[in-house]
C-alpha positions as CSV (number, residue, x, y, z in Angstrom):
1,X,0.0,0.0,0.0
2,X,3.0,2.4,0.3
3,X,4.5,1.8,-3.1
4,X,4.4,4.2,-6.1
5,X,1.1,2.7,-7.3
6,X,-0.5,1.4,-4.1
7,X,-2.5,-1.8,-4.4
8,X,-4.9,-3.0,-1.7
9,X,-7.2,-6.0,-1.8
10,X,-9.7,-7.5,0.6
11,X,-13.3,-8.2,1.5
12,X,-15.7,-6.0,3.5
13,X,-18.8,-7.0,5.3
14,X,-21.5,-4.5,6.4
15,X,-24.2,-5.7,8.7
16,X,-27.5,-4.1,9.6
17,X,-26.7,-0.4,8.9
18,X,-29.4,2.0,9.9
19,X,-30.5,3.5,6.6
20,X,-32.3,6.5,8.1
21,X,-29.1,7.7,9.7
22,X,-27.1,7.1,6.5
23,X,-29.7,8.8,4.2
24,X,-30.1,11.8,6.5
25,X,-26.3,12.3,6.3
26,X,-26.5,12.9,2.6
27,X,-29.3,14.6,0.6
28,X,-30.4,11.3,-0.9
29,X,-33.9,11.1,0.4
30,X,-35.3,9.3,3.4
31,X,-35.0,5.5,3.6
32,X,-35.9,3.7,6.8
33,X,-34.9,0.1,7.5
34,X,-31.6,-1.8,7.7
35,X,-29.1,-2.5,5.0
36,X,-26.4,-5.2,4.9
37,X,-23.7,-5.5,2.3
38,X,-20.8,-7.5,1.1
39,X,-17.8,-6.3,-1.0
40,X,-15.8,-9.3,-2.1
41,X,-12.8,-9.4,-4.3
42,X,-12.1,-5.7,-3.8
43,X,-9.0,-4.6,-5.5
44,X,-7.8,-1.0,-5.6
45,X,-4.9,0.4,-7.7
46,X,-3.6,3.9,-6.9
47,X,-6.4,4.1,-4.3
48,X,-9.1,3.7,-7.0
49,X,-11.4,0.8,-7.1
50,X,-10.4,-1.5,-10.0
51,X,-12.5,-4.6,-9.3
52,X,-15.1,-5.8,-6.8
53,X,-18.4,-7.6,-6.3
54,X,-20.6,-5.2,-4.3
55,X,-24.0,-6.5,-3.0
56,X,-26.2,-4.3,-0.8
57,X,-29.5,-5.7,0.5
58,X,-32.2,-5.6,3.1
59,X,-31.3,-8.3,5.7
60,X,-33.9,-11.2,5.5
61,X,-34.7,-10.9,9.3
62,X,-35.1,-7.1,9.4
63,X,-38.3,-6.3,11.2
64,X,-37.8,-2.5,11.3
65,X,-40.2,-0.2,9.4
66,X,-39.4,-0.1,5.7
67,X,-40.3,3.3,4.3
68,X,-38.8,5.3,1.4
69,X,-39.5,8.9,0.3
70,X,-40.2,10.1,-3.2
71,X,-36.8,11.7,-3.4
72,X,-35.0,8.4,-2.6
73,X,-37.2,6.6,-5.1
74,X,-36.2,9.1,-7.8
75,X,-32.5,8.8,-7.0
76,X,-32.5,5.0,-7.0
77,X,-34.5,5.0,-10.3
78,X,-31.8,7.3,-11.8
79,X,-29.1,4.9,-10.8
80,X,-30.8,1.9,-12.4
81,X,-32.2,3.7,-15.4
82,X,-35.8,3.1,-14.3
83,X,-38.9,5.1,-15.0
84,X,-40.3,5.4,-11.4
85,X,-39.5,9.1,-11.3
86,X,-42.0,9.7,-14.2
87,X,-44.7,7.8,-12.3
88,X,-44.2,9.9,-9.2
89,X,-44.6,13.2,-11.0
90,X,-47.8,12.3,-12.7
91,X,-50.9,10.4,-11.6
92,X,-52.1,9.8,-8.1
93,X,-48.7,8.7,-6.7
94,X,-47.6,12.4,-6.6
95,X,-49.9,12.8,-3.6
96,X,-47.8,10.5,-1.4
97,X,-44.5,11.5,0.1
98,X,-43.5,8.1,1.6
99,X,-44.0,4.5,0.4
100,X,-43.6,1.2,2.2
101,X,-41.2,-1.4,0.7
102,X,-40.5,-5.0,1.2
103,X,-36.8,-5.0,0.3
104,X,-34.0,-3.2,-1.4
105,X,-31.1,-4.8,-3.2
106,X,-28.5,-3.6,-5.6
107,X,-25.5,-5.5,-6.9
108,X,-22.5,-4.2,-9.0
109,X,-19.9,-6.6,-10.3
110,X,-17.1,-4.3,-11.4
111,X,-14.6,-5.6,-14.0
112,X,-12.6,-3.5,-16.5
113,X,-14.3,-0.2,-15.6
114,X,-17.9,-1.6,-16.1
115,X,-20.4,-2.6,-13.5
116,X,-22.8,-5.5,-14.3
117,X,-25.9,-4.5,-12.4
118,X,-28.7,-6.6,-10.7
119,X,-31.0,-6.3,-7.8
120,X,-33.6,-8.1,-5.7
121,X,-34.6,-10.4,-8.6
122,X,-35.8,-10.1,-12.2
123,X,-38.7,-7.7,-12.9
124,X,-39.5,-9.0,-16.3
125,X,-39.9,-7.0,-19.5
126,X,-40.7,-3.3,-19.2
127,X,-40.8,-0.2,-21.4
128,X,-37.0,-0.1,-21.4
129,X,-36.3,-3.9,-21.8
130,X,-35.6,-6.6,-19.2
131,X,-35.4,-5.2,-15.7
132,X,-34.4,-6.0,-12.1
133,X,-35.9,-4.8,-8.9
134,X,-33.9,-2.3,-6.9
135,X,-36.8,-1.7,-4.5
136,X,-39.7,-4.1,-4.2
137,X,-42.8,-2.2,-3.0
138,X,-45.2,-3.4,-0.4
139,X,-48.8,-2.4,0.4
140,X,-50.8,0.5,-1.0
141,X,-49.8,2.7,-2.7
142,X,-47.2,0.3,-4.0
143,X,-44.1,1.6,-5.9
144,X,-41.4,-0.6,-7.3
145,X,-38.1,0.7,-8.5
146,X,-36.9,-1.3,-11.5
147,X,-33.4,-0.9,-13.0
148,X,-32.9,-1.5,-16.7
149,X,-29.2,-0.7,-17.1
150,X,-27.5,-4.1,-17.2
151,X,-24.1,-2.5,-17.6
152,X,-22.9,0.9,-16.3
153,X,-19.6,2.6,-16.6
154,X,-18.0,2.8,-13.1
155,X,-16.9,6.3,-13.7
156,X,-20.3,7.4,-14.8
157,X,-22.0,5.7,-11.8
158,X,-19.7,7.2,-9.2
159,X,-20.2,10.7,-10.8
160,X,-23.9,10.2,-10.7
161,X,-23.9,9.1,-7.1
162,X,-21.8,12.1,-6.1
163,X,-24.1,14.5,-8.0
164,X,-27.2,12.9,-6.2
165,X,-25.7,13.5,-2.8
166,X,-24.9,17.1,-3.6
167,X,-28.3,18.0,-5.2
168,X,-31.2,19.7,-3.6
169,X,-34.5,17.9,-3.1
170,X,-37.2,18.1,-5.8
171,X,-40.5,19.5,-4.7
172,X,-43.6,18.0,-6.3
173,X,-46.8,20.1,-6.0
């Protein structure tokens, strides 16, 4: 790690992080519940992530309230290339600020600068092709966040996430 081009590798386990504290720290939008994660095969070169298998998910035994705000839905939809943001701004869903969810999952397998994306299971065919659930909704009103980008540039993804955490909330009237 102290050479001219530092290389570090390892695995990281995250267990039962409190999402409300995490999402309140950044301007991402409110998410309540717990989140676990695994980063396996992590390799950094020059302190930049070169390779990994990142999997973030709702722990199966999590009994805490699972709620997600419109802003968080919009931000997660933008990461996965989904159309949930359009559904929120029109129709009757715009009258709800918070939705219940069953689970959240997002996976990025990074190789050669490209993340192969997946989530909480296949969502079938949609308007943008074959999708995967990022957020599986629960109850009424139900909202699912479906990702359609199967492969995403790591640089573009990290830029997008940085922009989301710096942006101001959208207000829907």
